[in-house]
C-alpha positions as CSV (number, residue, x, y, z in Angstrom):
1,M,0.0,0.0,0.0
2,R,2.9,2.4,0.7
3,T,4.3,1.8,-2.8
4,L,0.9,2.4,-4.4
5,S,0.5,5.6,-2.3
6,Q,3.9,6.8,-3.5
7,V,3.1,6.1,-7.2
8,L,-0.3,7.9,-6.9
9,G,1.4,10.8,-5.1
10,V,4.0,11.3,-7.9
11,A,1.3,10.9,-10.6
12,R,-1.0,13.5,-8.9
13,A,1.9,16.0,-8.5
14,D,3.1,15.5,-12.1
15,F,-0.4,15.8,-13.6
16,G,-1.2,18.9,-11.5
17,E,2.0,20.6,-12.6
18,R,1.6,19.8,-16.3
19,V,-2.1,20.6,-16.6
20,R,-1.3,24.2,-15.5
21,A,1.5,24.6,-18.2
22,Q,1.0,26.7,-21.3
23,S,1.9,23.8,-23.5
24,F,-1.2,21.9,-22.2
25,S,-3.5,24.8,-23.1
26,V,-2.0,24.8,-26.6
27,A,-2.6,21.1,-26.9
28,V,-6.2,21.5,-25.9
29,I,-6.7,24.2,-28.6
30,L,-5.2,21.8,-31.1
31,M,-7.7,19.1,-30.1
32,L,-10.5,21.6,-30.6
33,L,-9.1,22.5,-34.0
34,I,-9.1,18.8,-35.0
35,A,-12.8,18.6,-34.0
36,Y,-13.5,21.7,-36.0
37,A,-11.7,20.2,-39.0
38,V,-14.1,17.1,-38.7
39,A,-17.1,19.3,-38.3
40,T,-16.4,21.4,-41.4
41,G,-15.3,18.5,-43.5
42,K,-11.7,19.5,-43.8
43,L,-10.6,16.2,-42.2
44,R,-12.3,13.2,-43.8
45,L,-12.2,9.5,-43.6
46,R,-12.6,7.9,-47.1
47,L,-13.1,4.2,-47.9
48,G,-12.6,4.1,-51.6
49,H,-15.7,5.8,-53.0
50,Y,-17.6,5.6,-49.8
51,E,-18.0,7.9,-46.8
52,G,-19.9,7.2,-43.6
53,V,-22.9,9.0,-42.2
54,M,-21.8,11.2,-39.3
55,N,-23.1,9.0,-36.5
56,T,-21.3,8.1,-33.4
57,A,-19.5,5.1,-34.8
58,W,-18.2,7.0,-37.8
59,I,-17.1,10.1,-35.9
60,G,-15.6,7.9,-33.1
61,S,-13.6,5.9,-35.7
62,M,-12.3,9.1,-37.3
63,L,-11.2,10.5,-33.9
64,A,-9.7,7.2,-32.8
65,L,-7.6,7.1,-36.0
66,T,-6.5,10.6,-35.5
67,I,-5.5,9.8,-31.9
68,S,-3.5,6.7,-33.0
69,T,-1.6,8.6,-35.7
70,F,-1.4,12.4,-35.5
71,V,-2.1,12.9,-31.7
72,A,0.1,10.0,-30.6
73,L,3.0,11.1,-32.8
74,F,3.1,14.7,-31.5
75,S,1.9,14.2,-27.9
76,F,5.2,12.6,-27.2
77,Y,6.8,16.0,-27.2
78,L,4.3,17.1,-24.5
79,I,5.4,14.5,-22.0
80,N,9.1,13.7,-22.7
81,N,10.4,16.2,-20.3
82,T,8.8,14.9,-17.1
83,I,12.1,14.3,-15.3
84,A,13.6,17.5,-16.6
85,L,10.8,19.5,-14.9
86,D,11.9,18.1,-11.6
87,L,15.5,19.0,-12.3
88,R,14.7,22.6,-13.3
89,S,12.5,23.2,-10.3
90,G,15.0,21.7,-7.8
91,V,12.5,19.1,-6.6
92,H,15.0,16.4,-7.6
93,Q,17.1,17.1,-4.4
94,L,14.1,16.3,-2.2
95,L,13.3,13.2,-4.2
96,A,16.9,11.9,-4.1
97,A,16.9,12.3,-0.3
98,S,13.5,10.6,0.1
99,P,12.9,6.8,0.4
100,L,11.1,6.9,-3.0
101,S,12.3,4.0,-5.1
102,R,13.2,4.3,-8.8
103,R,10.3,2.1,-9.8
104,S,7.8,4.0,-7.8
105,Y,9.0,7.3,-9.2
106,C,9.0,6.1,-12.9
107,F,5.6,4.4,-12.6
108,G,4.2,7.6,-11.0
109,K,5.6,9.7,-13.8
110,W,4.2,7.2,-16.4
111,L,0.8,7.3,-14.8
112,G,0.8,11.1,-14.6
113,S,1.8,11.4,-18.3
114,T,-0.8,8.8,-19.4
115,S,-3.5,10.8,-17.4
116,L,-2.4,14.0,-19.1
117,L,-2.7,12.4,-22.6
118,M,-6.0,10.8,-21.8
119,S,-7.4,14.2,-20.7
120,L,-6.7,15.4,-24.2
121,V,-8.4,12.3,-25.6
122,I,-11.5,13.1,-23.4
123,V,-11.5,16.7,-24.8
124,L,-11.3,15.4,-28.4
125,F,-14.1,12.9,-27.9
126,A,-16.3,15.5,-26.1
127,A,-15.8,17.8,-29.0
128,G,-16.8,14.9,-31.2
129,M,-20.2,14.7,-29.5
130,I,-20.7,18.4,-30.3
131,V,-19.7,17.7,-33.9
132,Q,-22.4,15.0,-34.2
133,W,-24.9,17.4,-32.8
134,I,-23.8,20.2,-35.3
135,R,-23.8,18.0,-38.3
136,G,-27.3,16.6,-37.4
137,E,-27.0,13.5,-39.6
138,A,-27.7,11.1,-36.7
139,D,-29.9,11.8,-33.7
140,Y,-28.8,9.0,-31.4
141,F,-25.5,9.2,-29.5
142,D,-24.0,5.9,-28.5
143,F,-22.0,6.8,-25.4
144,A,-21.0,3.1,-24.8
145,A,-19.3,3.0,-28.3
146,V,-17.3,6.2,-27.5
147,L,-16.3,5.0,-24.1
148,A,-15.1,1.6,-25.6
149,L,-13.0,3.4,-28.2
150,M,-11.4,5.6,-25.5
151,V,-10.6,2.8,-23.2
152,A,-9.7,0.0,-25.6
153,V,-8.1,1.9,-28.4
154,A,-6.8,5.3,-27.1
155,L,-5.8,4.3,-23.6
156,P,-3.3,1.5,-24.7
157,M,-1.8,3.8,-27.3
158,M,-1.4,6.8,-24.9
159,A,0.2,4.4,-22.3
160,L,2.7,3.3,-24.9
161,V,3.6,6.9,-25.8
162,A,4.0,7.9,-22.1
163,A,6.2,4.9,-21.6
164,A,8.3,5.7,-24.6
165,G,8.7,9.3,-23.5
166,L,10.0,8.1,-20.1
167,L,12.4,5.6,-21.7
168,F,13.8,8.3,-24.0
169,E,14.3,10.7,-21.1
170,T,16.2,8.2,-18.9
171,T,18.5,7.2,-21.8
172,A,21.2,9.9,-22.1
173,W,21.8,9.7,-25.9
174,L,18.0,9.8,-26.6
175,R,17.5,13.2,-24.8
176,G,17.5,16.4,-26.8
177,G,17.1,17.0,-30.5
178,A,18.5,13.6,-31.7
179,G,15.9,11.7,-29.6
180,N,13.1,14.0,-30.8
181,L,13.9,13.2,-34.5
182,L,14.5,9.5,-33.8
183,W,11.1,9.2,-32.2
184,I,9.4,10.1,-35.5
185,L,11.3,7.4,-37.3
186,C,10.6,4.8,-34.6
187,F,6.9,5.7,-34.4
188,L,6.3,5.4,-38.1
189,V,8.3,2.2,-38.4
190,V,6.7,0.5,-35.4
191,I,3.2,1.5,-36.4
192,Q,3.7,0.1,-39.9
193,V,5.3,-3.1,-38.8
194,S,2.7,-3.7,-36.1
195,A,-0.1,-3.3,-38.6
196,K,1.6,-5.7,-41.1
197,V,2.5,-8.3,-38.6
198,F,-0.6,-8.4,-36.3
199,G,-3.2,-7.0,-38.7
200,P,-3.9,-10.2,-40.8
201,W,-4.5,-12.6,-37.9
202,S,-5.1,-10.5,-34.7
203,P,-6.0,-6.8,-35.4
204,A,-6.5,-6.2,-31.7
205,L,-2.8,-6.6,-31.1
206,D,-2.0,-3.8,-33.6
207,L,-0.4,-1.2,-31.3
208,S,-2.3,1.8,-32.8
209,G,-5.6,0.0,-33.3
210,L,-5.7,1.0,-37.0
211,E,-6.3,-2.5,-38.3
212,L,-9.0,-3.1,-35.7
213,I,-10.9,0.0,-36.8
214,R,-10.2,-0.5,-40.5
215,S,-11.5,-4.1,-40.4
216,N,-14.8,-2.9,-38.8
217,L,-15.2,-0.1,-41.4
218,V,-14.4,-2.5,-44.2
219,R,-17.1,-4.9,-43.0
220,C,-19.6,-2.0,-43.1
221,V,-18.7,-1.2,-46.7
222,Q,-18.7,-4.8,-47.8
223,A,-22.2,-5.2,-46.6
224,V,-23.1,-2.7,-49.4
225,D,-20.4,-3.5,-51.9
226,P,-19.0,-7.1,-51.6
227,Q,-16.3,-6.2,-54.1
228,F,-14.8,-3.5,-52.0
229,D,-11.0,-3.9,-51.8
230,G,-10.4,-2.3,-48.3
231,R,-8.7,0.9,-49.3
232,F,-9.2,3.7,-46.7
233,A,-7.5,7.1,-46.0
234,L,-7.8,9.8,-43.3
235,T,-7.0,12.9,-45.3
236,F,-7.3,16.6,-45.4
237,I,-8.0,16.6,-49.1
238,A,-11.6,16.5,-50.2
239,H,-12.4,15.9,-53.8
240,G,-14.7,13.6,-55.8
241,N,-18.2,12.2,-55.3
242,F,-18.7,9.7,-52.5
243,Q,-21.6,7.5,-51.6
244,S,-22.8,7.7,-48.0
245,I,-23.1,4.4,-46.0
246,G,-24.1,3.5,-42.4
247,C,-21.5,2.5,-39.9
248,N,-21.8,0.2,-37.0
249,P,-19.6,0.3,-33.8
250,I,-17.0,-2.3,-33.1
251,E,-18.4,-5.4,-31.5
252,W,-16.3,-5.8,-28.5
253,S,-15.7,-9.2,-26.8
254,F,-13.8,-10.3,-23.7
255,P,-10.9,-11.8,-25.7
256,L,-10.7,-8.7,-27.8
257,L,-10.5,-6.4,-24.7
258,I,-7.9,-8.7,-23.1
259,Q,-5.7,-8.4,-26.2
260,R,-6.0,-4.6,-26.1
261,F,-5.3,-4.3,-22.4
262,A,-2.2,-6.6,-22.8
263,L,-0.6,-3.6,-24.6
264,I,-0.8,-1.7,-21.3
265,G,1.3,-4.6,-19.8
266,V,3.8,-4.0,-22.6
267,S,3.9,-0.3,-21.6
268,A,4.6,-1.3,-18.0
269,G,7.5,-3.4,-19.2
270,V,9.0,-0.4,-21.0
271,V,8.6,1.6,-17.8
272,L,10.5,-1.1,-15.9
273,I,13.3,-0.7,-18.4
274,A,13.2,3.0,-17.9
275,A,13.4,2.6,-14.1
276,W,16.4,0.3,-14.5
277,R,18.2,3.0,-16.5
278,F,17.1,5.8,-14.2
279,D,20.0,7.1,-12.1
280,R,17.8,8.6,-9.4
281,F,19.4,12.1,-9.9
282,V,22.8,10.8,-8.7
283,D,24.6,12.9,-11.4
284,A,22.1,15.7,-11.6
285,D,24.3,18.3,-9.8
286,K,27.3,17.2,-11.8
287,E,25.8,18.5,-15.1
288,P,26.3,22.3,-15.2
289,V,25.2,24.5,-18.0
290,P,27.1,23.4,-21.1
291,P,30.2,25.5,-21.3
292,V,31.3,27.5,-24.4
293,A,33.7,25.1,-26.1
294,S,36.9,26.3,-27.8
295,W,35.4,26.2,-31.3
296,R,32.6,28.6,-30.1
297,K,35.0,31.3,-28.9
298,P,35.0,33.3,-32.2
299,Y,31.2,33.4,-31.9
300,V,31.5,34.8,-28.3
301,V,34.1,37.3,-29.4
302,S,31.9,38.6,-32.2
303,L,29.0,39.0,-29.7
304,L,31.2,41.0,-27.3
305,R,32.6,43.2,-30.0
306,A,29.2,43.6,-31.7
307,G,31.1,44.1,-35.0
308,P,29.7,44.3,-38.5
309,P,26.6,42.3,-39.2
310,M,28.3,40.2,-41.9
311,K,30.9,39.1,-39.4
312,L,28.3,37.9,-36.9
313,M,26.4,36.2,-39.7
314,F,29.5,34.2,-40.8
315,E,30.1,33.2,-37.2
316,E,26.5,31.9,-36.9
317,L,26.9,30.0,-40.1
318,R,30.3,28.6,-39.0
319,L,28.7,27.4,-35.8
320,M,25.9,25.7,-37.5
321,L,28.2,24.0,-40.0
322,L,30.3,22.7,-37.1
323,E,27.2,21.4,-35.4
324,G,26.0,19.7,-38.5
325,G,29.5,18.1,-38.9
326,T,30.4,15.3,-41.3
327,L,26.9,13.9,-41.3
328,W,25.6,17.0,-42.9
329,L,28.3,17.1,-45.6
330,V,27.7,13.4,-46.4
331,G,24.0,14.0,-46.6
332,V,24.3,17.0,-48.9
333,S,26.7,15.1,-51.2
334,A,24.2,12.2,-51.3
335,C,21.4,14.6,-52.1
336,I,23.4,16.1,-55.0
337,A,24.0,12.7,-56.5
338,I,20.4,11.6,-56.1
339,A,19.0,14.9,-57.5
340,L,21.0,14.5,-60.7
341,L,19.8,10.9,-61.2
342,V,16.1,10.8,-60.2
343,P,13.3,12.0,-62.6
344,M,11.9,15.5,-62.1
345,T,8.7,14.0,-60.7
346,A,10.6,12.9,-57.6
347,I,12.7,16.0,-57.1
348,S,10.4,17.3,-54.3
349,W,11.2,14.3,-52.2
350,V,14.9,15.0,-52.6
351,L,14.4,18.5,-51.5
352,L,12.5,17.3,-48.4
353,G,15.3,14.9,-47.5
354,A,17.9,17.7,-48.0
355,W,16.0,20.0,-45.7
356,L,15.7,17.4,-43.0
357,L,19.5,17.3,-42.7
358,P,20.0,20.7,-40.9
359,V,17.0,20.3,-38.6
360,L,19.2,20.2,-35.4
361,P,21.4,23.2,-36.2
362,L,18.3,25.2,-37.3
363,S,16.4,24.4,-34.2
364,R,19.2,26.0,-32.1
365,L,19.4,29.1,-34.2
366,G,17.4,31.4,-31.9
367,C,18.1,29.7,-28.5
368,R,21.8,28.6,-28.6
369,E,22.8,31.2,-26.0
370,Y,20.4,29.6,-23.5
371,R,22.1,26.2,-24.0
372,H,25.5,27.6,-23.3
373,G,24.9,30.3,-20.8
374,T,25.9,33.2,-23.0
375,Q,22.5,35.1,-23.1
376,D,23.9,38.0,-21.1
377,L,26.4,38.7,-23.8
378,L,23.6,39.3,-26.3
379,M,22.6,42.5,-24.3
380,T,25.5,44.2,-26.2
381,V,24.2,43.3,-29.7
382,P,21.5,45.3,-31.4
383,V,18.4,43.2,-31.8
384,L,18.0,43.8,-35.6
385,Q,21.7,42.9,-36.2
386,L,21.3,39.7,-34.1
387,I,18.1,38.5,-35.7
388,G,19.2,39.5,-39.2
389,S,22.5,37.6,-39.0
390,R,20.8,34.5,-37.7
391,W,18.1,34.6,-40.4
392,I,20.7,35.0,-43.2
393,A,22.8,32.2,-41.8
394,G,19.9,29.8,-41.6
395,F,18.8,30.9,-45.1
396,I,22.3,30.2,-46.5
397,L,22.4,26.8,-44.7
398,L,19.1,25.7,-46.3
399,L,20.2,26.8,-49.8
400,A,23.5,24.9,-49.3
401,S,21.6,21.8,-48.2
402,A,19.4,22.1,-51.3
403,T,22.4,22.5,-53.6
404,G,21.7,19.3,-55.6
405,V,18.0,20.4,-56.2
406,L,19.1,23.9,-57.3
407,I,21.7,22.4,-59.7
408,R,19.0,20.1,-61.2
409,Y,16.6,23.0,-61.7
410,A,19.3,25.0,-63.3
411,I,20.1,22.2,-65.7
412,E,16.4,21.9,-66.6
413,N,16.2,25.7,-66.9
414,D,13.4,25.6,-64.4
415,I,13.3,29.2,-63.1
416,D,10.0,28.5,-61.2
417,G,11.6,25.7,-59.3
418,I,14.6,27.8,-58.2
419,A,12.2,30.6,-57.1
420,A,10.1,28.1,-55.1
421,V,13.2,26.8,-53.3
422,I,14.3,30.3,-52.4
423,A,10.9,31.3,-51.1
424,S,10.6,28.1,-49.1
425,A,14.1,28.6,-47.6
426,C,13.0,32.1,-46.6
427,F,10.0,30.6,-44.8
428,V,11.8,27.8,-43.0
429,A,14.7,30.1,-41.9
430,S,12.2,32.6,-40.4
431,L,10.3,29.8,-38.7
432,A,13.5,28.5,-37.1
433,V,14.5,31.9,-35.8
434,A,11.0,32.7,-34.5
435,C,10.5,29.4,-32.7
436,G,13.9,29.6,-31.1
437,V,13.4,33.2,-29.9
438,I,9.9,32.7,-28.6
439,A,10.3,29.3,-26.9
440,T,14.0,29.7,-25.9
441,S,14.4,25.9,-26.7
442,E,14.9,23.6,-29.6
443,K,11.7,21.6,-29.3
444,M,9.2,24.1,-30.6
445,F,10.9,24.3,-34.1
446,Q,11.4,20.6,-34.2
447,V,7.8,19.8,-33.5
448,T,6.4,22.6,-35.7
449,Y,8.6,21.7,-38.6
450,V,7.8,18.0,-38.4
451,A,4.1,18.8,-38.1
452,L,4.3,20.9,-41.3
453,I,6.1,18.1,-43.1
454,Y,3.5,15.5,-41.9
455,V,0.5,17.7,-43.0
456,G,2.0,19.1,-46.2
457,P,4.5,16.9,-48.1
458,L,3.4,13.5,-46.5
459,N,-0.4,14.1,-46.6
460,G,-0.4,16.2,-49.7
461,V,-2.2,19.3,-48.3
462,P,-1.4,21.9,-51.0
463,L,-1.3,24.9,-48.8
464,W,1.5,23.5,-46.5
465,N,3.4,21.5,-49.1
466,F,6.4,23.8,-49.1
467,V,8.6,21.4,-51.2
468,S,6.2,20.9,-54.1
469,V,6.7,22.8,-57.4
470,E,3.8,22.7,-59.7
471,E,2.5,25.0,-62.4
472,G,0.4,27.8,-61.0
473,D,2.0,27.7,-57.5
474,A,3.6,31.2,-57.8
475,W,1.1,32.6,-55.3
476,R,2.1,30.0,-52.7
477,W,5.8,30.8,-53.1
478,A,5.0,34.5,-52.6
479,A,3.0,33.6,-49.6
480,Y,5.9,31.6,-48.1
481,A,8.3,34.5,-48.7
482,V,6.0,37.1,-47.2
483,A,5.2,34.9,-44.2
484,G,8.9,34.3,-43.7
485,L,9.7,38.0,-43.8
486,L,6.8,38.8,-41.4
487,M,8.0,36.2,-38.9
488,A,11.5,37.6,-39.1
489,A,10.2,41.1,-38.5
490,L,7.9,40.0,-35.6
491,T,10.8,38.1,-34.0
492,R,12.7,41.3,-33.7
493,Y,10.0,42.8,-31.5
494,A,9.4,39.5,-29.6
495,R,13.1,39.5,-28.7
496,R,12.8,42.7,-26.7
497,W,10.3,41.0,-24.4
498,M,12.0,37.7,-23.9
């Protein structure tokens, strides 16, 4: 009973602290925006040429799919700093001196993070009830079906995400920017492998629950069209004529629920691994603010002298190139070779890969001084000079990363393509500087940039597809350039209040 009391105490304290944070408020707003997208038809679930009537089963399936993909992917960044919060607040000193065990602490943190994520799920499903009432296509609301989706589909997935966040945080080399990017790769691979391995013979064991929901929706369509091949997509693109069909909720059975709840046991196993790796704050006080290394001294000297803007820009660019290191050079070389070999229809994917290379240096563009304790030195540098030099350095780094694509466009005499790359580079560089200055951390840009890539290039939403070059897209390139310049200008004023 004492252990249970300790676990619940840690979970309650963690949940209470996080629910008051600004990031949680932003997450709630995003949940409401997802519900708004469903209500207005901007987010649609398509099964071939069929679309369901907006009843409880159909809306619940849409929201459950959204939770298992988009929400689960990005909610990781909301909870993967649970131990860091205790370090920053100084609570770790009290915890280290208490009889609290590593397992009790980690399980409490896991329970608190899972509760936080489930509160977002409740907000989303509550908004889904309002969506059904607004659409008015079905009068009856099946509360039991919604509750089953929340408990049997969303809860295991959120528990896995919370456990993964704890494991990443207790593993030294998975903390920070590298772990944030690696999570995206791990998530996409694990979800795909789980669906392929467990989907055919036991959809309930699919980690995300995608196959479980898909199989139920396919049965509903096949009742109308026995020749239906099972294609489905959750998309932001709405085009074509679709036939409306009725949708029934999933028929839950005891064995099916046991298989879903077994995934919570898998999450508990991951938490045990995290507890085994957790050092219980032994080395917490031995990790001071990262010092300014020898290769950063020219950058510090430039800040102290507040010399010409170009000199500061070159030091910013030099610093980012050193942070990118050999991996960036090898990646750019590979992108040049690939860009010269692939057909023009695939050049957008080469540009996307090229602009994923400098994500870590770009994410530090506006907040590097907070990582290395040099923020006081910036008081001597004019704001416009500082922001301008960083923006130009990021812009040049992006163009250098896209060298292969620019060469290919020049060979093809594609002036529109070159203009699109320049406009997009303006937008991304401004986004990096703005996120770094406003959040004073790397995470905001990493999450925002990945979210844009997920919505735009990967899901084909034209407005946010900043790597696509198609005829008639000049207005979008201009919009990217103007948005980038506006963000750069606003960042100048935001800097004065940070």
